[in-house]
Biotite code that builds the C-alpha atoms (Angstrom):
import biotite.structure as struc

atoms = struc.array([
    struc.Atom([0.192, 0.030, -0.031], chain_id="A", res_id=1, res_name="MET", atom_name="CA", element="C"),
    struc.Atom([1.039, 3.473, -0.816], chain_id="A", res_id=2, res_name="ASP", atom_name="CA", element="C"),
    struc.Atom([2.172, 5.657, 2.117], chain_id="A", res_id=3, res_name="VAL", atom_name="CA", element="C"),
    struc.Atom([0.890, 8.521, 0.398], chain_id="A", res_id=4, res_name="HIS", atom_name="CA", element="C"),
    struc.Atom([-2.548, 9.729, -0.236], chain_id="A", res_id=5, res_name="SER", atom_name="CA", element="C"),
    struc.Atom([-3.148, 9.768, -4.051], chain_id="A", res_id=6, res_name="PRO", atom_name="CA", element="C"),
    struc.Atom([-3.035, 13.264, -4.320], chain_id="A", res_id=7, res_name="SER", atom_name="CA", element="C"),
    struc.Atom([0.250, 13.882, -2.350], chain_id="A", res_id=8, res_name="VAL", atom_name="CA", element="C"),
    struc.Atom([2.047, 10.615, -4.939], chain_id="A", res_id=9, res_name="ARG", atom_name="CA", element="C"),
    struc.Atom([0.027, 12.489, -7.937], chain_id="A", res_id=10, res_name="SER", atom_name="CA", element="C"),
    struc.Atom([1.564, 16.228, -7.295], chain_id="A", res_id=11, res_name="LYS", atom_name="CA", element="C"),
    struc.Atom([5.307, 13.508, -6.437], chain_id="A", res_id=12, res_name="ASN", atom_name="CA", element="C"),
    struc.Atom([5.852, 12.030, -9.556], chain_id="A", res_id=13, res_name="MET", atom_name="CA", element="C"),
    struc.Atom([4.823, 15.458, -11.798], chain_id="A", res_id=14, res_name="ARG", atom_name="CA", element="C"),
    struc.Atom([7.767, 17.461, -9.816], chain_id="A", res_id=15, res_name="ALA", atom_name="CA", element="C"),
    struc.Atom([10.394, 14.413, -11.332], chain_id="A", res_id=16, res_name="ILE", atom_name="CA", element="C"),
    struc.Atom([12.118, 15.586, -14.905], chain_id="A", res_id=17, res_name="ARG", atom_name="CA", element="C"),
    struc.Atom([13.020, 14.323, -17.521], chain_id="A", res_id=18, res_name="ASN", atom_name="CA", element="C"),
    struc.Atom([15.695, 16.558, -18.253], chain_id="A", res_id=19, res_name="LYS", atom_name="CA", element="C"),
    struc.Atom([18.342, 18.118, -16.400], chain_id="A", res_id=20, res_name="ASN", atom_name="CA", element="C"),
    struc.Atom([17.959, 15.573, -13.821], chain_id="A", res_id=21, res_name="THR", atom_name="CA", element="C"),
    struc.Atom([21.405, 15.350, -10.648], chain_id="A", res_id=22, res_name="LYS", atom_name="CA", element="C"),
    struc.Atom([22.730, 12.286, -12.615], chain_id="A", res_id=23, res_name="PRO", atom_name="CA", element="C"),
    struc.Atom([23.042, 14.541, -15.428], chain_id="A", res_id=24, res_name="GLU", atom_name="CA", element="C"),
    struc.Atom([24.344, 17.283, -14.787], chain_id="A", res_id=25, res_name="LEU", atom_name="CA", element="C"),
    struc.Atom([26.722, 15.703, -13.124], chain_id="A", res_id=26, res_name="CYS", atom_name="CA", element="C"),
    struc.Atom([27.737, 13.504, -15.848], chain_id="A", res_id=27, res_name="LEU", atom_name="CA", element="C"),
    struc.Atom([27.599, 16.820, -18.287], chain_id="A", res_id=28, res_name="ARG", atom_name="CA", element="C"),
    struc.Atom([29.876, 18.918, -15.460], chain_id="A", res_id=29, res_name="LYS", atom_name="CA", element="C"),
    struc.Atom([32.795, 15.741, -15.665], chain_id="A", res_id=30, res_name="ALA", atom_name="CA", element="C"),
    struc.Atom([32.599, 15.671, -19.271], chain_id="A", res_id=31, res_name="LEU", atom_name="CA", element="C"),
    struc.Atom([32.825, 19.364, -19.699], chain_id="A", res_id=32, res_name="HIS", atom_name="CA", element="C"),
    struc.Atom([35.820, 19.117, -17.628], chain_id="A", res_id=33, res_name="ALA", atom_name="CA", element="C"),
    struc.Atom([37.424, 16.879, -19.821], chain_id="A", res_id=34, res_name="CYS", atom_name="CA", element="C"),
    struc.Atom([37.863, 19.144, -22.547], chain_id="A", res_id=35, res_name="GLY", atom_name="CA", element="C"),
    struc.Atom([34.061, 17.605, -24.919], chain_id="A", res_id=36, res_name="PHE", atom_name="CA", element="C"),
    struc.Atom([31.786, 20.043, -26.513], chain_id="A", res_id=37, res_name="ARG", atom_name="CA", element="C"),
    struc.Atom([28.181, 18.701, -27.116], chain_id="A", res_id=38, res_name="PHE", atom_name="CA", element="C"),
    struc.Atom([24.755, 19.396, -26.913], chain_id="A", res_id=39, res_name="ARG", atom_name="CA", element="C"),
    struc.Atom([21.923, 18.816, -24.999], chain_id="A", res_id=40, res_name="LEU", atom_name="CA", element="C"),
    struc.Atom([17.995, 16.721, -26.072], chain_id="A", res_id=41, res_name="CYS", atom_name="CA", element="C"),
    struc.Atom([18.411, 17.160, -30.164], chain_id="A", res_id=42, res_name="VAL", atom_name="CA", element="C"),
    struc.Atom([15.042, 16.197, -30.823], chain_id="A", res_id=43, res_name="LYS", atom_name="CA", element="C"),
    struc.Atom([15.236, 15.402, -34.389], chain_id="A", res_id=44, res_name="ASN", atom_name="CA", element="C"),
    struc.Atom([17.569, 12.638, -32.933], chain_id="A", res_id=45, res_name="LEU", atom_name="CA", element="C"),
    struc.Atom([15.935, 8.867, -32.430], chain_id="A", res_id=46, res_name="PRO", atom_name="CA", element="C"),
    struc.Atom([15.108, 9.110, -28.532], chain_id="A", res_id=47, res_name="GLY", atom_name="CA", element="C"),
    struc.Atom([16.213, 12.543, -27.942], chain_id="A", res_id=48, res_name="THR", atom_name="CA", element="C"),
    struc.Atom([19.513, 11.985, -26.417], chain_id="A", res_id=49, res_name="PRO", atom_name="CA", element="C"),
    struc.Atom([20.702, 13.744, -23.215], chain_id="A", res_id=50, res_name="ASP", atom_name="CA", element="C"),
    struc.Atom([24.615, 14.538, -24.937], chain_id="A", res_id=51, res_name="ILE", atom_name="CA", element="C"),
    struc.Atom([24.988, 14.772, -28.442], chain_id="A", res_id=52, res_name="VAL", atom_name="CA", element="C"),
    struc.Atom([28.920, 14.788, -28.828], chain_id="A", res_id=53, res_name="LEU", atom_name="CA", element="C"),
    struc.Atom([28.812, 16.016, -32.952], chain_id="A", res_id=54, res_name="PRO", atom_name="CA", element="C"),
    struc.Atom([32.235, 16.015, -33.320], chain_id="A", res_id=55, res_name="LYS", atom_name="CA", element="C"),
    struc.Atom([32.747, 11.798, -32.212], chain_id="A", res_id=56, res_name="TYR", atom_name="CA", element="C"),
    struc.Atom([29.388, 11.477, -33.774], chain_id="A", res_id=57, res_name="HIS", atom_name="CA", element="C"),
    struc.Atom([27.941, 9.944, -30.877], chain_id="A", res_id=58, res_name="ALA", atom_name="CA", element="C"),
    struc.Atom([24.912, 10.487, -28.030], chain_id="A", res_id=59, res_name="VAL", atom_name="CA", element="C"),
    struc.Atom([24.390, 9.139, -24.498], chain_id="A", res_id=60, res_name="ILE", atom_name="CA", element="C"),
    struc.Atom([21.538, 8.663, -22.771], chain_id="A", res_id=61, res_name="PHE", atom_name="CA", element="C"),
    struc.Atom([21.473, 8.530, -19.194], chain_id="A", res_id=62, res_name="VAL", atom_name="CA", element="C"),
    struc.Atom([18.950, 6.455, -18.154], chain_id="A", res_id=63, res_name="HIS", atom_name="CA", element="C"),
    struc.Atom([17.243, 6.601, -14.823], chain_id="A", res_id=64, res_name="GLY", atom_name="CA", element="C"),
    struc.Atom([16.601, 3.109, -12.696], chain_id="A", res_id=65, res_name="CYS", atom_name="CA", element="C"),
    struc.Atom([13.103, 2.911, -12.445], chain_id="A", res_id=66, res_name="PHE", atom_name="CA", element="C"),
    struc.Atom([12.003, 4.504, -15.111], chain_id="A", res_id=67, res_name="TRP", atom_name="CA", element="C"),
    struc.Atom([13.703, 2.263, -17.787], chain_id="A", res_id=68, res_name="HIS", atom_name="CA", element="C"),
    struc.Atom([13.574, -0.263, -15.885], chain_id="A", res_id=69, res_name="GLY", atom_name="CA", element="C"),
    struc.Atom([16.879, -1.263, -14.826], chain_id="A", res_id=70, res_name="HIS", atom_name="CA", element="C"),
    struc.Atom([17.185, -4.858, -13.168], chain_id="A", res_id=71, res_name="GLN", atom_name="CA", element="C"),
    struc.Atom([19.993, -4.111, -10.309], chain_id="A", res_id=72, res_name="CYS", atom_name="CA", element="C"),
    struc.Atom([19.456, -2.712, -6.718], chain_id="A", res_id=73, res_name="SER", atom_name="CA", element="C"),
    struc.Atom([18.046, 0.735, -7.493], chain_id="A", res_id=74, res_name="LEU", atom_name="CA", element="C"),
    struc.Atom([15.156, -0.727, -9.123], chain_id="A", res_id=75, res_name="PHE", atom_name="CA", element="C"),
    struc.Atom([11.596, -1.987, -7.363], chain_id="A", res_id=76, res_name="LYS", atom_name="CA", element="C"),
    struc.Atom([8.269, -2.832, -9.152], chain_id="A", res_id=77, res_name="TRP", atom_name="CA", element="C"),
    struc.Atom([5.906, -0.802, -7.628], chain_id="A", res_id=78, res_name="PRO", atom_name="CA", element="C"),
    struc.Atom([2.779, -3.006, -5.783], chain_id="A", res_id=79, res_name="SER", atom_name="CA", element="C"),
    struc.Atom([0.931, -0.063, -6.541], chain_id="A", res_id=80, res_name="THR", atom_name="CA", element="C"),
    struc.Atom([-1.358, -0.227, -10.026], chain_id="A", res_id=81, res_name="ARG", atom_name="CA", element="C"),
    struc.Atom([1.374, -2.751, -11.406], chain_id="A", res_id=82, res_name="PRO", atom_name="CA", element="C"),
    struc.Atom([-0.683, -3.133, -14.886], chain_id="A", res_id=83, res_name="GLU", atom_name="CA", element="C"),
    struc.Atom([-0.256, 0.508, -15.377], chain_id="A", res_id=84, res_name="PHE", atom_name="CA", element="C"),
    struc.Atom([3.767, 0.436, -13.818], chain_id="A", res_id=85, res_name="TRP", atom_name="CA", element="C"),
    struc.Atom([4.155, -2.697, -15.881], chain_id="A", res_id=86, res_name="ARG", atom_name="CA", element="C"),
    struc.Atom([2.673, -1.305, -19.069], chain_id="A", res_id=87, res_name="ASP", atom_name="CA", element="C"),
    struc.Atom([4.578, 1.623, -18.941], chain_id="A", res_id=88, res_name="LYS", atom_name="CA", element="C"),
    struc.Atom([8.274, 0.517, -18.017], chain_id="A", res_id=89, res_name="ILE", atom_name="CA", element="C"),
    struc.Atom([8.088, -1.490, -20.821], chain_id="A", res_id=90, res_name="GLU", atom_name="CA", element="C"),
    struc.Atom([6.675, 0.851, -23.149], chain_id="A", res_id=91, res_name="ARG", atom_name="CA", element="C"),
    struc.Atom([10.559, 2.616, -21.625], chain_id="A", res_id=92, res_name="ASN", atom_name="CA", element="C"),
    struc.Atom([12.245, -0.353, -22.582], chain_id="A", res_id=93, res_name="ARG", atom_name="CA", element="C"),
    struc.Atom([10.791, -1.088, -26.056], chain_id="A", res_id=94, res_name="THR", atom_name="CA", element="C"),
    struc.Atom([10.901, 3.072, -27.021], chain_id="A", res_id=95, res_name="LYS", atom_name="CA", element="C"),
    struc.Atom([14.995, 2.544, -25.560], chain_id="A", res_id=96, res_name="ASP", atom_name="CA", element="C"),
    struc.Atom([16.190, -0.018, -27.696], chain_id="A", res_id=97, res_name="HIS", atom_name="CA", element="C"),
    struc.Atom([14.448, 0.743, -30.988], chain_id="A", res_id=98, res_name="LYS", atom_name="CA", element="C"),
    struc.Atom([16.172, 4.745, -30.700], chain_id="A", res_id=99, res_name="ALA", atom_name="CA", element="C"),
    struc.Atom([19.200, 2.500, -29.873], chain_id="A", res_id=100, res_name="THR", atom_name="CA", element="C"),
    struc.Atom([19.152, 0.400, -32.649], chain_id="A", res_id=101, res_name="GLU", atom_name="CA", element="C"),
    struc.Atom([18.002, 3.187, -34.939], chain_id="A", res_id=102, res_name="THR", atom_name="CA", element="C"),
    struc.Atom([20.642, 4.985, -34.013], chain_id="A", res_id=103, res_name="LEU", atom_name="CA", element="C"),
    struc.Atom([23.293, 2.849, -34.793], chain_id="A", res_id=104, res_name="LEU", atom_name="CA", element="C"),
    struc.Atom([21.542, 2.022, -37.774], chain_id="A", res_id=105, res_name="ALA", atom_name="CA", element="C"),
    struc.Atom([22.221, 5.511, -38.800], chain_id="A", res_id=106, res_name="SER", atom_name="CA", element="C"),
    struc.Atom([25.785, 5.358, -38.092], chain_id="A", res_id=107, res_name="GLY", atom_name="CA", element="C"),
    struc.Atom([25.861, 7.149, -34.550], chain_id="A", res_id=108, res_name="TRP", atom_name="CA", element="C"),
    struc.Atom([27.400, 5.551, -32.134], chain_id="A", res_id=109, res_name="ARG", atom_name="CA", element="C"),
    struc.Atom([25.313, 5.230, -28.753], chain_id="A", res_id=110, res_name="VAL", atom_name="CA", element="C"),
    struc.Atom([26.091, 5.518, -25.331], chain_id="A", res_id=111, res_name="GLY", atom_name="CA", element="C"),
    struc.Atom([23.602, 4.310, -22.380], chain_id="A", res_id=112, res_name="VAL", atom_name="CA", element="C"),
    struc.Atom([24.581, 4.966, -18.736], chain_id="A", res_id=113, res_name="VAL", atom_name="CA", element="C"),
    struc.Atom([23.158, 3.986, -15.217], chain_id="A", res_id=114, res_name="TRP", atom_name="CA", element="C"),
    struc.Atom([22.049, 6.136, -12.461], chain_id="A", res_id=115, res_name="GLU", atom_name="CA", element="C"),
    struc.Atom([23.731, 2.827, -10.508], chain_id="A", res_id=116, res_name="CYS", atom_name="CA", element="C"),
    struc.Atom([27.129, 3.366, -11.821], chain_id="A", res_id=117, res_name="ALA", atom_name="CA", element="C"),
    struc.Atom([27.114, 6.646, -10.665], chain_id="A", res_id=118, res_name="MET", atom_name="CA", element="C"),
    struc.Atom([25.540, 6.277, -7.309], chain_id="A", res_id=119, res_name="ARG", atom_name="CA", element="C"),
    struc.Atom([27.551, 6.851, -4.327], chain_id="A", res_id=120, res_name="GLY", atom_name="CA", element="C"),
    struc.Atom([30.850, 7.668, -4.134], chain_id="A", res_id=121, res_name="ALA", atom_name="CA", element="C"),
    struc.Atom([32.500, 11.347, -5.875], chain_id="A", res_id=122, res_name="ASP", atom_name="CA", element="C"),
    struc.Atom([34.862, 8.975, -7.656], chain_id="A", res_id=123, res_name="ASN", atom_name="CA", element="C"),
    struc.Atom([32.310, 6.920, -9.614], chain_id="A", res_id=124, res_name="ASN", atom_name="CA", element="C"),
    struc.Atom([31.303, 10.031, -12.061], chain_id="A", res_id=125, res_name="ILE", atom_name="CA", element="C"),
    struc.Atom([34.805, 10.385, -12.638], chain_id="A", res_id=126, res_name="VAL", atom_name="CA", element="C"),
    struc.Atom([34.749, 6.599, -13.180], chain_id="A", res_id=127, res_name="ASP", atom_name="CA", element="C"),
    struc.Atom([32.192, 6.378, -15.680], chain_id="A", res_id=128, res_name="VAL", atom_name="CA", element="C"),
    struc.Atom([33.547, 10.065, -17.694], chain_id="A", res_id=129, res_name="ALA", atom_name="CA", element="C"),
    struc.Atom([36.990, 8.625, -17.960], chain_id="A", res_id=130, res_name="HIS", atom_name="CA", element="C"),
    struc.Atom([35.068, 4.980, -19.971], chain_id="A", res_id=131, res_name="ARG", atom_name="CA", element="C"),
    struc.Atom([33.275, 7.736, -21.568], chain_id="A", res_id=132, res_name="LEU", atom_name="CA", element="C"),
    struc.Atom([36.407, 9.593, -22.966], chain_id="A", res_id=133, res_name="THR", atom_name="CA", element="C"),
    struc.Atom([37.863, 5.875, -23.996], chain_id="A", res_id=134, res_name="GLY", atom_name="CA", element="C"),
    struc.Atom([35.300, 5.323, -26.151], chain_id="A", res_id=135, res_name="TRP", atom_name="CA", element="C"),
    struc.Atom([34.827, 8.286, -27.461], chain_id="A", res_id=136, res_name="LEU", atom_name="CA", element="C"),
    struc.Atom([38.512, 7.999, -28.279], chain_id="A", res_id=137, res_name="CYS", atom_name="CA", element="C"),
    struc.Atom([37.572, 4.660, -29.946], chain_id="A", res_id=138, res_name="SER", atom_name="CA", element="C"),
    struc.Atom([35.460, 3.439, -33.177], chain_id="A", res_id=139, res_name="ASN", atom_name="CA", element="C"),
    struc.Atom([33.634, 1.177, -30.824], chain_id="A", res_id=140, res_name="ALA", atom_name="CA", element="C"),
    struc.Atom([29.972, 1.732, -31.689], chain_id="A", res_id=141, res_name="PRO", atom_name="CA", element="C"),
    struc.Atom([28.234, 1.045, -28.266], chain_id="A", res_id=142, res_name="PHE", atom_name="CA", element="C"),
    struc.Atom([28.493, 1.283, -24.587], chain_id="A", res_id=143, res_name="ILE", atom_name="CA", element="C"),
    struc.Atom([26.107, 0.589, -21.615], chain_id="A", res_id=144, res_name="GLU", atom_name="CA", element="C"),
    struc.Atom([27.628, 1.625, -17.773], chain_id="A", res_id=145, res_name="LEU", atom_name="CA", element="C"),
    struc.Atom([26.361, 0.784, -14.877], chain_id="A", res_id=146, res_name="GLN", atom_name="CA", element="C"),
    struc.Atom([26.695, 0.340, -11.760], chain_id="A", res_id=147, res_name="GLY", atom_name="CA", element="C"),
])
């Protein structure tokens, strides 16, 4: 059972952003400190990637573990309205997969960074940025970083 009333839960859910989240801001700051310049939320690319690096022909998605159904310790299926949440999260997973496939097929390189990869100490962000730097300087088409 939910500990909040429906109106309070609705207010809480409306307050959750889909852009400029804390993991995105931290990753952008770390990449910028490494000398990378990028564009944000390019709407004409499939999936509206969070970070676009045109020079490297690469995009980076920063996924929240709950919203994208990552099988890690940060994800737990909600007990209230389970059918709604299963449908919503499965739709998100399907959209993510389709966007990744479309981007790869059109020659873009795709990086996916999960929220759990950046949780904890500040050095996790540095490690993620270091691993992304290595990927960006390589020719690898895909990278997925998780905790």
